[in-house]
GUGU-68661 format. One record per residue (C-alpha): residue number from 1; x negated, y, z. Coordinates in steps of 0.05 Angstrom, whole numbers, plus 5000, padded with zeros to 4 digits. Each point is the difference from the previous one (the first is absolute). Layout:
<nodes>
{k = NUM	east = X	north = Y	up = Z}
...
</nodes>
This chain:
<nodes>
{k = 1	east = 8976	north = 5272	up = 7209}
{k = 2	east = 4987	north = 4957	up = 5061}
{k = 3	east = 4982	north = 4930	up = 5022}
{k = 4	east = 5063	north = 4962	up = 5019}
{k = 5	east = 4997	north = 4956	up = 5063}
{k = 6	east = 5055	north = 4949	up = 4995}
{k = 7	east = 5019	north = 4954	up = 5058}
{k = 8	east = 5061	north = 4978	up = 5040}
{k = 9	east = 5013	north = 4983	up = 5073}
{k = 10	east = 5029	north = 4933	up = 4979}
{k = 11	east = 4932	north = 4979	up = 4975}
{k = 12	east = 4977	north = 4999	up = 5073}
{k = 13	east = 5057	north = 4954	up = 5021}
{k = 14	east = 4976	north = 4940	up = 4959}
{k = 15	east = 4961	north = 4956	up = 5049}
{k = 16	east = 4968	north = 4932	up = 4988}
{k = 17	east = 4986	north = 4985	up = 5072}
{k = 18	east = 4950	north = 5014	up = 5056}
{k = 19	east = 4927	north = 5003	up = 4978}
{k = 20	east = 5017	north = 5000	up = 4926}
{k = 21	east = 4949	north = 5047	up = 4966}
{k = 22	east = 5052	north = 5031	up = 4954}
{k = 23	east = 5034	north = 5036	up = 5057}
{k = 24	east = 5045	north = 5061	up = 5008}
{k = 25	east = 4944	north = 5037	up = 5035}
{k = 26	east = 4964	north = 5008	up = 4934}
{k = 27	east = 5046	north = 5056	up = 4978}
{k = 28	east = 4998	north = 5033	up = 5068}
{k = 29	east = 4924	north = 5001	up = 4998}
{k = 30	east = 5000	north = 5035	up = 4933}
{k = 31	east = 5051	north = 5052	up = 5021}
{k = 32	east = 4966	north = 5013	up = 5066}
{k = 33	east = 4932	north = 5010	up = 4968}
{k = 34	east = 5027	north = 5048	up = 4948}
{k = 35	east = 5033	north = 5041	up = 5055}
{k = 36	east = 4937	north = 4999	up = 5043}
{k = 37	east = 4959	north = 5024	up = 4940}
{k = 38	east = 5050	north = 5056	up = 4987}
{k = 39	east = 5015	north = 4973	up = 4930}
{k = 40	east = 5072	north = 4977	up = 5003}
{k = 41	east = 5028	north = 5068	up = 4980}
{k = 42	east = 4961	north = 5000	up = 4935}
{k = 43	east = 5046	north = 4946	up = 4971}
{k = 44	east = 5072	north = 5002	up = 4976}
{k = 45	east = 5035	north = 4946	up = 5041}
{k = 46	east = 5055	north = 4957	up = 4970}
{k = 47	east = 5042	north = 4942	up = 5025}
{k = 48	east = 4995	north = 4939	up = 4955}
{k = 49	east = 5065	north = 4978	up = 4967}
{k = 50	east = 5023	north = 4928	up = 4995}
{k = 51	east = 4976	north = 4965	up = 4936}
{k = 52	east = 5057	north = 4974	up = 4958}
{k = 53	east = 5008	north = 4929	up = 4974}
{k = 54	east = 4992	north = 5028	up = 4929}
{k = 55	east = 4932	north = 5029	up = 5019}
{k = 56	east = 4977	north = 4936	up = 5034}
{k = 57	east = 5024	north = 4954	up = 4944}
{k = 58	east = 4951	north = 5033	up = 4952}
{k = 59	east = 4945	north = 4961	up = 5035}
{k = 60	east = 5034	north = 4947	up = 5043}
{k = 61	east = 5048	north = 4943	up = 4986}
{k = 62	east = 5071	north = 5002	up = 5026}
{k = 63	east = 4987	north = 4936	up = 5039}
{k = 64	east = 4942	north = 5034	up = 5036}
{k = 65	east = 5044	north = 5057	up = 5024}
{k = 66	east = 5055	north = 4951	up = 5020}
{k = 67	east = 4951	north = 4956	up = 5040}
{k = 68	east = 4974	north = 5059	up = 5040}
{k = 69	east = 5068	north = 5027	up = 5016}
{k = 70	east = 5026	north = 4930	up = 5017}
{k = 71	east = 4944	north = 4989	up = 5050}
{k = 72	east = 5009	north = 5066	up = 5036}
{k = 73	east = 5012	north = 4983	up = 5074}
{k = 74	east = 5053	north = 5031	up = 5043}
{k = 75	east = 4951	north = 4997	up = 5058}
{k = 76	east = 4929	north = 4977	up = 5012}
{k = 77	east = 4949	north = 4984	up = 4946}
{k = 78	east = 5003	north = 4953	up = 4940}
{k = 79	east = 4937	north = 4979	up = 4964}
{k = 80	east = 4998	north = 4994	up = 4924}
{k = 81	east = 4929	north = 4974	up = 5005}
{k = 82	east = 4949	north = 4999	up = 5058}
{k = 83	east = 4980	north = 5073	up = 4986}
{k = 84	east = 5065	north = 5031	up = 4976}
{k = 85	east = 5059	north = 5008	up = 5046}
{k = 86	east = 5066	north = 5037	up = 5004}
{k = 87	east = 5038	north = 5033	up = 5057}
{k = 88	east = 5069	north = 5031	up = 4994}
{k = 89	east = 4970	north = 5065	up = 4973}
{k = 90	east = 4955	north = 4970	up = 4946}
{k = 91	east = 5049	north = 5005	up = 4943}
{k = 92	east = 5013	north = 5074	up = 5009}
{k = 93	east = 4926	north = 5014	up = 5012}
{k = 94	east = 4980	north = 4963	up = 4936}
{k = 95	east = 5052	north = 5038	up = 4960}
{k = 96	east = 4973	north = 5066	up = 5027}
{k = 97	east = 4929	north = 4979	up = 4984}
{k = 98	east = 5017	north = 4986	up = 4928}
{k = 99	east = 5046	north = 5061	up = 4996}
{k = 100	east = 4943	north = 5045	up = 5022}
{k = 101	east = 4961	north = 4986	up = 4937}
{k = 102	east = 5061	north = 5013	up = 4957}
{k = 103	east = 5011	north = 5067	up = 5034}
{k = 104	east = 4926	north = 5017	up = 4991}
{k = 105	east = 5004	north = 4988	up = 4925}
{k = 106	east = 5062	north = 5044	up = 4995}
{k = 107	east = 4968	north = 5056	up = 5040}
{k = 108	east = 4939	north = 5000	up = 4955}
{k = 109	east = 5039	north = 4996	up = 4935}
{k = 110	east = 5045	north = 5059	up = 5019}
{k = 111	east = 4940	north = 5041	up = 5023}
{k = 112	east = 5023	north = 5005	up = 5072}
{k = 113	east = 4933	north = 4970	up = 5023}
{k = 114	east = 4933	north = 4991	up = 4968}
{k = 115	east = 4984	north = 4934	up = 5034}
{k = 116	east = 5029	north = 4957	up = 5055}
{k = 117	east = 4980	north = 4954	up = 5057}
{k = 118	east = 5050	north = 4948	up = 5024}
{k = 119	east = 4989	north = 4982	up = 5073}
{k = 120	east = 5041	north = 4938	up = 4999}
{k = 121	east = 5004	north = 4929	up = 5025}
{k = 122	east = 5009	north = 4943	up = 4985}
{k = 123	east = 4944	north = 5004	up = 4948}
{k = 124	east = 5011	north = 4970	up = 4931}
{k = 125	east = 4941	north = 4979	up = 4958}
{k = 126	east = 5003	north = 4925	up = 5018}
{k = 127	east = 5074	north = 4994	up = 4983}
{k = 128	east = 5006	north = 4960	up = 4936}
{k = 129	east = 5059	north = 5000	up = 4953}
{k = 130	east = 5034	north = 4944	up = 5038}
{k = 131	east = 4960	north = 4993	up = 5064}
{k = 132	east = 4992	north = 5041	up = 5064}
{k = 133	east = 4931	north = 4989	up = 5031}
{k = 134	east = 4941	north = 5034	up = 5035}
{k = 135	east = 5044	north = 5047	up = 5042}
{k = 136	east = 5036	north = 5023	up = 4936}
{k = 137	east = 5072	north = 4993	up = 4977}
{k = 138	east = 5009	north = 5046	up = 4940}
{k = 139	east = 4943	north = 5023	up = 4955}
{k = 140	east = 5007	north = 5074	up = 5015}
{k = 141	east = 4946	north = 5024	up = 4951}
{k = 142	east = 5027	north = 4959	up = 4942}
{k = 143	east = 5071	north = 5024	up = 5013}
{k = 144	east = 4975	north = 5072	up = 4998}
{k = 145	east = 4959	north = 4989	up = 4937}
{k = 146	east = 5058	north = 4968	up = 4963}
{k = 147	east = 5045	north = 5058	up = 5021}
{k = 148	east = 4952	north = 5048	up = 4967}
{k = 149	east = 5001	north = 4959	up = 4937}
{k = 150	east = 5074	north = 4982	up = 4996}
{k = 151	east = 5032	north = 5064	up = 5026}
{k = 152	east = 4949	north = 5054	up = 4982}
{k = 153	east = 4974	north = 4969	up = 4936}
{k = 154	east = 4926	north = 4999	up = 5016}
{k = 155	east = 4960	north = 4958	up = 4952}
{k = 156	east = 4937	north = 4988	up = 5041}
{k = 157	east = 4993	north = 4994	up = 5076}
{k = 158	east = 4940	north = 4977	up = 5040}
{k = 159	east = 5001	north = 4962	up = 5066}
{k = 160	east = 4938	north = 5005	up = 5043}
{k = 161	east = 4994	north = 4951	up = 5057}
{k = 162	east = 4943	north = 5008	up = 5051}
{k = 163	east = 5029	north = 4956	up = 5054}
{k = 164	east = 4951	north = 4947	up = 5027}
{k = 165	east = 5048	north = 4946	up = 4975}
{k = 166	east = 5016	north = 4986	up = 4927}
{k = 167	east = 5067	north = 5029	up = 4979}
{k = 168	east = 5025	north = 4933	up = 4973}
{k = 169	east = 5073	north = 5022	up = 5003}
{k = 170	east = 4989	north = 5062	up = 4958}
{k = 171	east = 4962	north = 4958	up = 4949}
{k = 172	east = 5056	north = 4948	up = 4999}
{k = 173	east = 5053	north = 5053	up = 4988}
{k = 174	east = 4963	north = 5040	up = 4946}
{k = 175	east = 4952	north = 4951	up = 4967}
{k = 176	east = 4999	north = 5010	up = 4925}
{k = 177	east = 5039	north = 5065	up = 4999}
{k = 178	east = 4961	north = 5045	up = 4953}
{k = 179	east = 5031	north = 5062	up = 5031}
{k = 180	east = 4963	north = 4986	up = 5065}
{k = 181	east = 4926	north = 4997	up = 5015}
{k = 182	east = 4983	north = 4972	up = 5069}
{k = 183	east = 4930	north = 5007	up = 5028}
{k = 184	east = 4980	north = 4970	up = 5066}
{k = 185	east = 4942	north = 4977	up = 5043}
{k = 186	east = 5009	north = 4952	up = 5058}
{k = 187	east = 4961	north = 4955	up = 5046}
{k = 188	east = 4989	north = 4930	up = 4973}
{k = 189	east = 5006	north = 4945	up = 5022}
{k = 190	east = 5056	north = 5025	up = 5043}
{k = 191	east = 5075	north = 5000	up = 5007}
{k = 192	east = 5040	north = 4991	up = 4955}
{k = 193	east = 4944	north = 4962	up = 4963}
{k = 194	east = 5019	north = 5028	up = 4932}
{k = 195	east = 4977	north = 5050	up = 4949}
{k = 196	east = 4939	north = 4963	up = 4974}
{k = 197	east = 5035	north = 4956	up = 4949}
{k = 198	east = 5009	north = 5025	up = 4929}
{k = 199	east = 5043	north = 5061	up = 5005}
{k = 200	east = 5043	north = 5036	up = 4948}
{k = 201	east = 4968	north = 5055	up = 4958}
{k = 202	east = 5034	north = 5054	up = 5041}
{k = 203	east = 4968	north = 4976	up = 5065}
{k = 204	east = 4930	north = 5021	up = 5023}
{k = 205	east = 4985	north = 4956	up = 5060}
{k = 206	east = 4934	north = 5010	up = 5035}
{k = 207	east = 4986	north = 4949	up = 5055}
{k = 208	east = 4947	north = 5022	up = 5050}
{k = 209	east = 4966	north = 4961	up = 5056}
{k = 210	east = 5012	north = 5012	up = 5073}
{k = 211	east = 4952	north = 5053	up = 5026}
{k = 212	east = 5006	north = 5044	up = 4938}
{k = 213	east = 4987	north = 5073	up = 5019}
{k = 214	east = 5021	north = 5066	up = 4972}
{k = 215	east = 4939	north = 5008	up = 4956}
{k = 216	east = 5015	north = 4935	up = 4963}
{k = 217	east = 5074	north = 5018	up = 4995}
{k = 218	east = 4982	north = 5067	up = 4969}
{k = 219	east = 4956	north = 4966	up = 4948}
{k = 220	east = 5055	north = 4950	up = 4985}
{k = 221	east = 5053	north = 5054	up = 4991}
{k = 222	east = 4954	north = 5044	up = 4958}
{k = 223	east = 4978	north = 4943	up = 4954}
{k = 224	east = 5063	north = 4958	up = 4994}
{k = 225	east = 5062	north = 5040	up = 5020}
{k = 226	east = 4989	north = 5070	up = 4974}
{k = 227	east = 4984	north = 4983	up = 4927}
{k = 228	east = 5063	north = 4958	up = 4994}
{k = 229	east = 5043	north = 5053	up = 5034}
{k = 230	east = 4973	north = 5056	up = 4956}
{k = 231	east = 5012	north = 4958	up = 4938}
{k = 232	east = 5071	north = 4983	up = 5022}
{k = 233	east = 5016	north = 5073	up = 5017}
{k = 234	east = 5057	north = 4987	up = 5049}
{k = 235	east = 5058	north = 5048	up = 5004}
{k = 236	east = 5007	north = 4984	up = 5075}
{k = 237	east = 4954	north = 4967	up = 5049}
{k = 238	east = 5027	north = 4954	up = 5055}
{k = 239	east = 4956	north = 4981	up = 5059}
{k = 240	east = 5009	north = 4938	up = 5042}
{k = 241	east = 4966	north = 5034	up = 5059}
{k = 242	east = 4975	north = 4946	up = 5046}
{k = 243	east = 4949	north = 5021	up = 5051}
{k = 244	east = 4982	north = 4932	up = 5027}
{k = 245	east = 4933	north = 5001	up = 4963}
{k = 246	east = 4977	north = 5047	up = 5056}
{k = 247	east = 4938	north = 4979	up = 5039}
{k = 248	east = 5040	north = 4998	up = 5066}
{k = 249	east = 5058	north = 4958	up = 4973}
{k = 250	east = 4988	north = 4929	up = 5023}
{k = 251	east = 5054	north = 4972	up = 4955}
{k = 252	east = 4951	north = 5008	up = 4943}
{k = 253	east = 4925	north = 4999	up = 4991}
{k = 254	east = 4983	north = 5059	up = 4957}
{k = 255	east = 4962	north = 5062	up = 5024}
{k = 256	east = 5035	north = 5063	up = 4975}
{k = 257	east = 5007	north = 5064	up = 5039}
{k = 258	east = 5046	north = 5060	up = 4996}
{k = 259	east = 4954	north = 5036	up = 4951}
{k = 260	east = 5004	north = 4941	up = 4953}
{k = 261	east = 5076	north = 5003	up = 4998}
{k = 262	east = 4995	north = 5075	up = 4989}
{k = 263	east = 4952	north = 4988	up = 4941}
{k = 264	east = 5047	north = 4948	up = 4970}
{k = 265	east = 5057	north = 5050	up = 5005}
{k = 266	east = 4958	north = 5054	up = 4967}
{k = 267	east = 4986	north = 4954	up = 4941}
{k = 268	east = 5073	north = 4983	up = 4991}
{k = 269	east = 5019	north = 5073	up = 5006}
{k = 270	east = 4953	north = 5017	up = 4943}
{k = 271	east = 5030	north = 4945	up = 4957}
{k = 272	east = 5070	north = 5025	up = 5015}
{k = 273	east = 4982	north = 5073	up = 4985}
{k = 274	east = 4969	north = 4981	up = 4934}
{k = 275	east = 5058	north = 4961	up = 4971}
{k = 276	east = 5058	north = 4999	up = 5048}
{k = 277	east = 5012	north = 5073	up = 5021}
{k = 278	east = 4971	north = 4983	up = 5068}
{k = 279	east = 5056	north = 4952	up = 5016}
{k = 280	east = 4981	north = 4949	up = 5054}
{k = 281	east = 5047	north = 4956	up = 5041}
{k = 282	east = 4962	north = 4968	up = 5058}
{k = 283	east = 5034	north = 4946	up = 5042}
{k = 284	east = 4974	north = 4971	up = 5065}
{k = 285	east = 4979	north = 4927	up = 4999}
{k = 286	east = 4952	north = 4971	up = 5051}
{k = 287	east = 4959	north = 5028	up = 5057}
{k = 288	east = 5007	north = 4969	up = 5069}
{k = 289	east = 4952	north = 5033	up = 5049}
{k = 290	east = 5041	north = 5060	up = 5019}
{k = 291	east = 4945	north = 5052	up = 5010}
{k = 292	east = 4964	north = 4981	up = 4935}
{k = 293	east = 5066	north = 4999	up = 4962}
{k = 294	east = 5020	north = 5069	up = 5025}
{k = 295	east = 4932	north = 5031	up = 4983}
{k = 296	east = 4999	north = 4967	up = 4932}
{k = 297	east = 5070	north = 5022	up = 4980}
{k = 298	east = 4983	north = 5071	up = 5023}
{k = 299	east = 4938	north = 5000	up = 4956}
{k = 300	east = 5042	north = 4975	up = 4942}
{k = 301	east = 5053	north = 5053	up = 5011}
{k = 302	east = 4949	north = 5057	up = 5006}
{k = 303	east = 4977	north = 4985	up = 4930}
{k = 304	east = 5071	north = 4992	up = 4972}
{k = 305	east = 5020	north = 5067	up = 5029}
{k = 306	east = 4934	north = 5035	up = 4985}
{k = 307	east = 4988	north = 5017	up = 5073}
</nodes>
């Protein structure tokens, strides 16, 4: 079996304006680096489908979907908040981004792929049940996780979030669901200024100060993530793969490098192989310095594909 690489050209058409860090060039940088490294042919490439309303409504309110669609501009850009904007292509791109995770789950459950990486945008982990925010419209990882539970009957799924920002949206959508264990670390204090309050029993939130390096992250993961994940024994592992904790990424203040992301991926691969038949769905979240993003995603994919 192979590693699936799921994306769609419509994901590059969503644009929140000049100089916005969450830009279409992010996907181009990833693709170009994989080609330059001679790695693109190792993956099975798929076009992401459009997520359906039924799939989205498992984690979002109907009013949330209606608000986004209602605000879609015919031309130009419309802001939902100072950080989160829509152009005429945003709706389709967001549906593709959420649909990619659904496709990934289906590919893994049918045995067509052993794991999957979704190179998609807009990202999703800040999107709450009824609120778009932080560059995010639909919570892609939560939609995929609930598809695994509702359609494929999985009883235990884990969500691993190593983005520099707390995945407040994922927590909002899945808080208290005993079928889901979410583990995360994130810079604090930092946007969205959440994750440190009392969390539900199925949430393992680890706030870390700015300047935290890979050595400290590895200790944190070894001591606090891995025991909970092993005890939980997930049947599928979902990764909110944000690479903005990279040393070069000036949108955050942590000090990780490519080898740290590779190590994190190795740990999650071991968890998945132990209890989940190796099934991992990884979905792109943050990462805004193009060269660092491309190198980090490549390191992540090398581990997923065993290259």
